[in-house]
N, CA, C and O of each residue as an XYZ file, in Angstrom:
624
protein
N      38.428     28.898      0.086
C      37.562     27.646      0.179
C      36.818     27.736      1.614
O      37.419     28.089      2.629
N      35.508     27.397      1.596
C      34.728     27.471      2.864
C      34.973     26.158      3.651
O      35.441     25.151      3.120
N      34.638     26.240      4.898
C      34.774     24.957      5.776
C      33.835     23.828      5.213
O      34.177     22.646      5.246
N      32.680     24.234      4.715
C      31.807     23.174      4.202
C      32.376     22.540      2.982
O      32.238     21.331      2.801
N      33.036     23.331      2.101
C      33.763     22.696      0.911
C      34.962     21.780      1.308
O      35.258     20.746      0.709
N      35.604     22.279      2.373
C      36.742     21.520      2.963
C      36.303     20.222      3.522
O      36.950     19.190      3.342
N      35.114     20.278      4.256
C      34.549     19.092      4.890
C      34.122     18.080      3.873
O      34.411     16.891      4.012
N      33.442     18.531      2.857
C      32.881     17.563      1.824
C      34.171     16.989      1.096
O      34.217     15.794      0.805
N      35.149     17.796      0.826
C      36.223     17.247      0.078
C      37.208     16.281      0.872
O      37.702     15.283      0.347
N      37.435     16.650      2.119
C      38.550     15.887      2.937
C      38.020     15.157      4.105
O      38.849     14.462      4.692
N      36.837     15.165      4.559
C      36.383     14.447      5.714
C      36.512     12.965      5.767
O      36.708     12.369      6.826
N      36.395     12.354      4.563
C      36.611     10.918      4.484
C      38.076     10.667      4.699
O      38.367      9.738      5.452
N      39.037     11.364      4.144
C      40.442     11.184      4.316
C      40.772     11.360      5.714
O      41.504     10.530      6.253
N      40.266     12.452      6.435
C      40.591     12.601      7.834
C      40.081     11.578      8.536
O      40.785     11.142      9.447
N      38.840     10.992      8.305
C      38.335     10.016      9.005
C      39.223      8.654      9.017
O      39.456      8.019     10.045
N      39.653      8.324      7.803
C      40.565      7.216      7.564
C      41.927      7.403      8.511
O      42.468      6.503      9.153
N      42.308      8.680      8.443
C      43.601      8.910      9.347
C      43.171      8.687     10.710
O      43.922      7.982     11.384
N      42.145      9.125     11.251
C      41.861      8.817     12.630
C      41.565      7.455     12.961
O      41.837      7.013     14.077
N      40.982      6.703     11.998
C      40.778      5.240     12.336
C      42.065      4.587     12.322
O      42.137      3.521     12.932
N      43.197      5.069     11.682
C      44.437      4.438     11.751
C      45.076      4.578     13.109
O      45.797      3.677     13.538
N      44.848      5.634     13.776
C      45.327      5.878     15.104
C      44.418      5.328     16.155
O      44.862      4.602     17.044
N      43.093      5.672     16.072
C      42.126      5.389     16.989
C      41.272      4.279     16.513
O      40.591      4.467     15.505
N      41.234      3.134     17.133
C      40.396      2.051     16.697
C      38.925      1.885     17.320
O      38.282      0.836     17.310
N      38.514      3.094     17.856
C      37.122      3.208     18.159
C      36.410      4.147     17.194
O      36.765      5.325     17.159
N      35.453      3.719     16.427
C      34.807      4.566     15.402
C      34.291      5.749     15.917
O      34.527      6.830     15.379
N      33.520      5.624     17.039
C      32.954      6.863     17.605
C      33.980      7.914     17.977
O      33.821      9.092     17.658
N      35.065      7.470     18.674
C      36.034      8.414     19.051
C      36.700      8.948     17.703
O      36.926     10.157     17.666
N      37.000      8.262     16.715
C      37.550      8.706     15.469
C      36.642      9.728     14.853
O      37.129     10.756     14.382
N      35.343      9.504     14.829
C      34.417     10.383     14.204
C      34.465     11.706     15.036
O      34.411     12.782     14.442
N      34.563     11.652     16.362
C      34.586     12.804     17.312
C      35.749     13.585     16.955
O      35.656     14.810     16.874
N      36.845     12.977     16.733
C      38.096     13.701     16.486
C      37.944     14.365     15.166
O      38.365     15.513     15.027
N      37.365     13.720     14.167
C      37.136     14.509     12.912
C      36.383     15.725     12.997
O      36.666     16.723     12.333
N      35.418     15.657     13.812
C      34.571     16.841     14.156
C      35.488     17.959     14.820
O      35.397     19.128     14.445
N      36.286     17.604     15.716
C      37.238     18.417     16.376
C      38.208     19.049     15.402
O      38.475     20.247     15.489
N      38.737     18.275     14.484
C      39.580     18.737     13.441
C      39.019     19.825     12.623
O      39.693     20.838     12.434
N      37.820     19.696     12.113
C      37.126     20.594     11.325
C      36.600     21.869     12.085
O      36.411     22.942     11.513
N      36.384     21.657     13.409
C      36.081     22.813     14.244
C      37.279     23.688     14.428
O      37.179     24.913     14.357
N      38.506     23.029     14.684
C      39.683     23.876     14.777
C      40.108     24.430     13.440
O      40.677     25.520     13.395
N      39.857     23.730     12.343
C      40.096     24.369     11.052
C      39.222     25.574     10.760
O      39.650     26.544     10.135
N      37.939     25.483     11.248
C      36.995     26.553     10.948
C      37.539     27.752     11.787
O      37.635     28.873     11.288
N      37.880     27.491     13.036
C      38.277     28.650     13.848
C      39.480     29.361     13.397
O      39.615     30.558     13.647
N      40.480     28.604     12.662
C      41.510     29.114     12.133
C      41.786     29.420     10.732
O      42.861     29.819     10.284
N      40.609     29.170     10.025
C      40.516     29.321      8.644
C      40.969     30.793      8.062
O      41.579     30.946      7.004
N      40.586     31.772      8.887
C      41.016     33.095      8.588
C      42.507     33.319      8.624
O      43.011     34.233      7.972
N      43.221     32.507      9.368
C      44.769     32.828      9.530
C      45.454     31.773      8.645
O      46.683     31.718      8.595
N      44.687     30.955      7.962
C      45.314     30.005      6.951
C      45.997     30.856      5.847
O      45.357     31.662      5.172
N      47.507     30.608      5.674
C      48.222     31.550      4.898
C      48.509     30.863      3.553
O      49.305     31.438      2.811
N      48.001     29.791      3.173
C      48.120     29.180      1.935
C      49.668     28.804      1.747
O      50.131     28.759      0.607
N      50.333     28.579      2.680
C      51.797     27.974      2.631
C      51.687     26.639      2.340
O      52.642     26.119      1.763
N      50.682     25.936      2.628
C      50.538     24.455      2.482
C      49.249     24.266      1.829
O      48.459     25.210      1.833
N      48.917     23.094      1.234
C      47.627     22.830      0.759
C      46.776     22.541      1.823
O      47.214     22.153      2.906
N      45.432     22.724      1.565
C      44.375     22.533      2.578
C      44.537     21.150      3.251
O      44.464     20.951      4.464
N      44.768     20.222      2.296
C      44.728     18.803      2.815
C      45.940     18.670      3.710
O      45.713     18.152      4.803
N      47.173     19.036      3.459
C      48.262     18.829      4.362
C      47.914     19.652      5.744
O      48.186     19.152      6.836
N      47.399     20.726      5.647
C      46.950     21.527      6.860
C      46.058     20.716      7.670
O      46.313     20.493      8.853
N      44.978     20.243      7.062
C      43.984     19.467      7.867
C      44.545     18.221      8.312
O      44.231     17.775      9.415
N      45.402     17.573      7.500
C      46.039     16.340      7.970
C      46.938     16.471      9.277
O      46.963     15.639     10.183
N      47.634     17.591      9.228
C      48.408     17.949     10.450
C      47.629     18.119     11.628
O      47.993     17.607     12.687
N      46.518     18.837     11.530
C      45.542     19.051     12.641
C      45.162     17.734     13.140
O      45.267     17.426     14.327
N      44.642     16.822     12.071
C      44.204     15.452     12.502
C      45.200     14.668     13.219
O      44.875     14.014     14.209
N      46.393     14.693     12.778
C      47.556     13.852     13.370
C      47.655     14.395     14.867
O      47.568     13.666     15.856
N      47.827     15.633     14.896
C      47.876     16.216     16.228
C      46.781     15.860     17.155
O      47.057     15.506     18.301
N      45.591     15.926     16.755
C      44.375     15.623     17.521
C      44.426     14.115     17.950
O      44.148     13.764     19.096
N      44.805     13.232     16.942
C      44.926     11.805     17.314
C      46.050     11.556     18.368
O      45.873     10.813     19.333
N      47.180     12.202     18.135
C      48.159     12.058     19.151
C      47.800     12.583     20.485
O      48.164     11.959     21.483
N      47.150     13.624     20.585
C      46.611     14.166     21.860
C      45.668     13.214     22.452
O      45.769     12.997     23.659
N      44.727     12.590     21.738
C      43.824     11.633     22.189
C      44.668     10.438     22.780
O      44.419     10.013     23.908
N      45.656      9.912     22.010
C      46.409      8.745     22.472
C      47.215      9.078     23.817
O      47.318      8.219     24.693
N      47.750     10.276     23.948
C      48.419     10.758     25.136
C      47.420     10.717     26.237
O      47.701     10.141     27.288
N      46.235     11.311     26.053
C      45.329     11.407     26.959
C      44.839     10.097     27.572
O      44.630      9.947     28.776
N      44.675      9.165     26.636
C      44.203      7.751     27.144
C      45.295      6.848     27.256
O      45.079      5.637     27.297
N      46.564      7.358     27.314
C      47.765      6.592     27.636
C      47.966      5.331     26.845
O      48.425      4.329     27.392
N      47.658      5.349     25.653
C      47.948      4.279     24.744
C      49.477      4.348     24.290
O      49.970      5.302     23.688
N      50.127      3.222     24.662
C      51.462      3.310     24.307
C      51.773      2.828     22.965
O      52.743      3.342     22.407
N      51.104      1.917     22.351
C      51.349      1.523     20.956
C      49.966      1.360     20.322
O      48.970      0.940     20.910
N      50.041      1.773     18.961
C      48.884      1.554     18.170
C      48.761      0.272     17.370
O      49.542      0.111     16.433
N      47.905     -0.606     17.633
C      47.889     -1.933     16.780
C      47.737     -1.495     15.334
O      47.124     -0.475     15.017
N      48.285     -2.262     14.528
C      48.091     -1.967     12.998
C      47.557     -3.240     12.304
O      48.158     -4.314     12.320
N      46.457     -3.039     11.735
C      45.746     -4.127     11.009
C      46.001     -3.748      9.496
O      45.272     -2.921      8.947
N      47.004     -4.336      8.854
C      47.285     -3.918      7.497
C      46.147     -4.227      6.598
O      45.983     -3.539      5.590
N      45.278     -5.290      6.905
C      44.186     -5.629      5.988
C      43.029     -4.540      5.935
O      42.149     -4.586      5.075
N      43.087     -3.632      6.842
C      42.137     -2.374      6.824
C      42.457     -1.402      5.783
O      41.601     -0.681      5.271
N      43.728     -1.386      5.465
C      44.370     -0.245      4.619
C      44.786     -0.611      3.273
O      45.038      0.246      2.426
N      44.873     -2.000      3.031
C      45.210     -2.347      1.643
C      44.264     -3.484      1.246
O      43.857     -4.325      2.047
N      43.958     -3.446     -0.002
C      43.015     -4.537     -0.514
C      43.857     -5.486     -1.203
O      43.261     -6.364     -1.827
N      45.068     -5.492     -1.219
C      45.914     -6.443     -2.186
C      46.161     -7.669     -1.480
O      46.310     -7.672     -0.258
N      46.217     -8.800     -2.240
C      46.483    -10.095     -1.739
C      47.615    -10.598     -2.665
O      47.543    -11.750     -3.095
N      48.543     -9.891     -2.959
C      49.457    -10.162     -4.081
C      50.552    -11.227     -3.480
O      51.273    -11.824     -4.280
N      50.657    -11.429     -2.292
C      51.636    -12.303     -1.725
C      50.912    -13.544     -1.292
O      49.684    -13.638     -1.312
N      51.740    -14.503     -0.896
C      51.192    -15.817     -0.549
C      50.842    -16.019      0.996
O      50.505    -17.117      1.439
N      50.946    -14.893      1.764
C      50.590    -14.903      3.136
C      49.092    -14.965      3.291
O      48.361    -14.394      2.482
N      48.614    -15.658      4.329
C      47.270    -15.714      4.623
C      46.909    -14.409      5.314
O      47.835    -13.778      5.825
N      45.712    -13.945      5.388
C      45.343    -12.753      6.122
C      45.797    -12.825      7.563
O      46.250    -11.802      8.077
N      45.716    -13.916      8.240
C      46.263    -13.887      9.673
C      47.756    -13.762      9.599
O      48.296    -12.983     10.385
N      48.511    -14.464      8.713
C      49.982    -14.306      8.623
C      50.368    -12.796      8.369
O      51.210    -12.168      9.011
N      49.660    -12.356      7.397
C      49.939    -10.848      6.948
C      49.810     -9.946      8.136
O      50.646     -9.081      8.396
N      48.660    -10.192      8.899
C      48.307     -9.242     10.033
C      49.417     -9.392     11.102
O      49.913     -8.418     11.668
N      49.780    -10.684     11.344
C      50.909    -10.994     12.302
C      52.220    -10.341     11.884
O      52.900     -9.734     12.711
N      52.548    -10.449     10.719
C      53.700     -9.786     10.070
C      53.802     -8.408     10.291
O      54.835     -7.891     10.716
N      52.645     -7.704      9.989
C      52.655     -6.183     10.016
C      52.578     -5.816     11.608
O      53.192     -4.845     12.049
N      51.907     -6.526     12.306
C      51.977     -6.141     13.815
C      53.267     -6.381     14.315
O      53.636     -5.644     15.229
N      54.080     -7.306     13.889
C      55.452     -7.451     14.412
C      56.327     -6.265     13.844
O      57.142     -5.737     14.601
N      56.200     -5.845     12.607
C      56.960     -4.808     12.194
C      56.488     -3.476     12.934
O      57.285     -2.772     13.555
N      55.285     -3.220     12.832
C      54.800     -1.922     13.421
C      54.976     -1.801     14.810
O      55.161     -0.676     15.277
N      54.943     -2.895     15.622
C      55.082     -2.759     17.117
C      56.448     -2.293     17.524
O      56.656     -1.917     18.678
N      57.480     -2.310     16.513
C      58.856     -1.882     16.865
C      58.949     -0.479     16.389
O      60.078      0.006     16.456
N      58.019      0.265     15.931
C      58.085      1.556     15.469
C      57.467      2.635     16.393
O      56.403      2.409     16.970
N      58.111      3.775     16.532
C      57.581      4.791     17.427
C      56.456      5.482     16.556
O      56.284      5.166     15.379
N      55.755      6.377     17.156
C      54.570      7.096     16.588
C      55.040      7.879     15.299
O      54.331      7.879     14.292
N      56.147      8.490     15.344
C      56.584      9.322     14.106
C      56.990      8.379     12.999
O      56.792      8.684     11.823
N      57.570      7.210     13.360
C      57.765      6.282     12.320
C      56.546      5.669     11.576
O      56.460      5.484     10.362
N      55.571      5.375     12.576
C      54.204      4.861     11.882
C      53.591      5.968     11.119
O      52.957      5.728     10.092
N      53.747      7.164     11.566
C      53.117      8.296     10.817
C      53.684      8.419      9.388
O      52.960      8.686      8.429
N      55.019      8.212      9.289
C      55.734      8.245      7.944
C      55.151      7.256      7.187
O      54.759      7.559      6.060
N      55.008      6.029      7.628
C      54.568      4.934      6.837
C      53.146      5.070      6.400
O      52.801      4.660      5.292
N      52.240      5.674      7.297
C      50.898      5.923      7.009
C      50.710      6.978      5.752
O      49.922      6.822      4.819
N      51.570      8.034      5.931
C      51.578      9.062      4.929
C      52.008      8.631      3.559
O      51.367      8.947      2.557
N      53.122      7.889      3.525
C      53.631      7.360      2.421
C      53.049      6.292      1.598
O      52.881      6.325      0.379
N      52.736      5.253      2.487
C      52.310      3.901      1.834
C      50.739      4.029      1.626
O      50.181      3.549      0.640
N      50.080      4.705      2.621
C      48.614      4.506      2.470
C      47.928      5.866      1.946
O      46.919      5.811      1.243
N      48.482      7.016      2.294
C      47.889      8.204      1.774
C      48.683      8.511      0.447
O      48.246      9.402     -0.282
N      49.731      7.881      0.121
C      50.466      8.184     -1.124
C      50.901      9.569     -1.270
O      50.854     10.112     -2.374
N      51.352     10.219     -0.156
C      51.964     11.598     -0.158
C      53.264     11.443     -0.720
O      53.837     10.355     -0.678
N      53.813     12.542     -1.287
C      55.208     12.662     -1.811
C      55.980     13.091     -0.498
O      55.387     13.523      0.490
N      57.375     12.934     -0.570
C      58.205     13.158      0.651
C      58.021     14.731      0.945
O      57.979     15.146      2.104
N      57.925     15.492     -0.052
C      57.801     16.966      0.215
C      56.533     17.294      0.900
O      56.513     18.253      1.671
N      55.436     16.562      0.683
C      54.196     16.854      1.325
C      54.328     16.190      2.777
O      53.840     16.762      3.752
N      54.896     15.158      2.878
C      55.121     14.549      4.237
C      55.823     15.477      5.219
O      55.455     15.720      6.368
N      56.946     15.983      4.556
C      57.756     16.957      5.337
C      56.821     18.142      5.883
O      56.940     18.596      7.021
N      55.937     18.563      5.007
C      55.077     19.663      5.545
C      54.226     19.224      6.573
O      54.092     19.905      7.590
N      53.581     18.059      6.402
C      52.656     17.514      7.408
C      53.292     17.366      8.686
O      52.723     17.721      9.718
N      54.579     16.799      8.674
C      55.306     16.464      9.993
C      56.019     17.729     10.423
O      56.619     17.702     11.498
N      56.015     18.773      9.736
C      56.669     19.920     10.094
C      58.236     19.832     10.316
O      58.799     20.229     11.336
N      58.815     19.303      9.304
C      60.261     18.971      9.323
C      60.790     19.353      7.910
O      60.006     19.547      6.981
N      62.142     19.455      7.771
C      62.710     19.616      6.587
C      62.676     18.332      5.731
O      62.619     17.214      6.242
N      62.714     18.552      4.411
C      62.845     17.336      3.574
C      64.103     16.468      3.826
O      64.108     15.237      3.833
N      65.110     17.234      4.021
C      66.483     16.514      4.357
C      66.357     15.674      5.661
O      66.832     14.539      5.719
N      65.737     16.228      6.661
C      65.596     15.491      7.887
C      64.748     14.333      7.724
O      65.017     13.266      8.275
N      63.668     14.512      6.941
C      62.617     13.379      6.610
C      63.405     12.307      5.923
O      63.310     11.139      6.299
N      64.228     12.682      4.868
C      64.928     11.593      4.012
C      65.974     10.830      4.978
O      66.157      9.618      4.856
N      66.574     11.522      5.839
C      67.334     10.737      6.887
C      66.551      9.782      7.738
O      66.927      8.634      7.976
N      65.444     10.317      8.183
C      64.575      9.422      9.070
C      64.064      8.195      8.190
O      63.989      7.048      8.631
N      63.732      8.562      6.937
C      63.181      7.511      6.085
C      64.219      6.430      5.872
O      63.911      5.243      5.972
N      65.463      6.833      5.576
C      66.469      5.827      5.465
C      66.682      4.967      6.683
O      66.792      3.747      6.568
N      66.739      5.537      7.767
C      66.794      4.872      9.150
C      65.626      3.964      9.250
O      65.816      2.794      9.582
N      64.428      4.404      8.990
C      63.281      3.594      8.964
C      63.296      2.415      8.131
O      62.939      1.324      8.575
N      63.714      2.590      6.880
C      63.883      1.495      5.908
C      64.832      0.486      6.544
O      64.502     -0.686      6.726
N      65.887      0.927      6.837
C      66.994     -0.049      7.367
C      66.430     -0.760      8.621
O      66.611     -1.974      8.720
N      65.782     -0.111      9.554
C      65.028     -0.735     10.632
C      64.003     -1.893     10.283
O      63.915     -2.951     10.907
N      63.321     -1.562      9.300
C      62.291     -2.504      8.842
C      62.891     -3.771      8.123
O      62.487     -4.919      8.310
N      63.934     -3.395      7.257
C      64.645     -4.499      6.567
C      65.360     -5.387      7.661
O      65.282     -6.609      7.538
N      65.988     -4.894      8.626
C      66.616     -5.732      9.692
C      65.538     -6.622     10.390
O      65.748     -7.791     10.714
N      64.423     -5.989     10.579
C      63.274     -6.740     11.324
C      62.791     -7.844     10.369
O      62.507     -8.948     10.833
N      62.696     -7.611      9.169
C      62.118     -8.648      8.211
C      63.144     -9.837      8.175
O      62.753    -11.004      8.155
N      64.480     -9.490      8.169
C      65.394    -10.567      8.009
C      65.573    -11.329      9.202
O      66.077    -12.447      9.092
N      65.183    -10.827     10.514
C      65.387    -11.604     11.621
C      64.181    -12.500     11.901
O      64.193    -13.268     12.863
């Protein structure tokens, strides 16, 4: 697959990823360009051990984390309304936003990454393990701890 084909197919997904981490549209778009530049440079060494999407996603996550480290952002605010269009519960948009900010503010970067990949990108656990460069068993343990942490926070 050429870099042009990858860009056409996946750039919108990578941009959404970047906007979840970086809330400045211009910076998010710059990071997308960096992701595809890095992908282009290493396309020859891509070994097809992962799908192109998970490979690009991993590059995107790393670039976003590098940006956050460089700009010393400690926590990434989370606006749930940006990523889901459902209004299935009885919470107002403001209450829903407050609820998600409360939950997400207690999670570290890796925990937020798992939530983004699972809930919003709808990746399977095996795909998330590849993106996060961990084993499925380690991911399942982390997932269980994360679920318990969120459940405790919801109950309190």
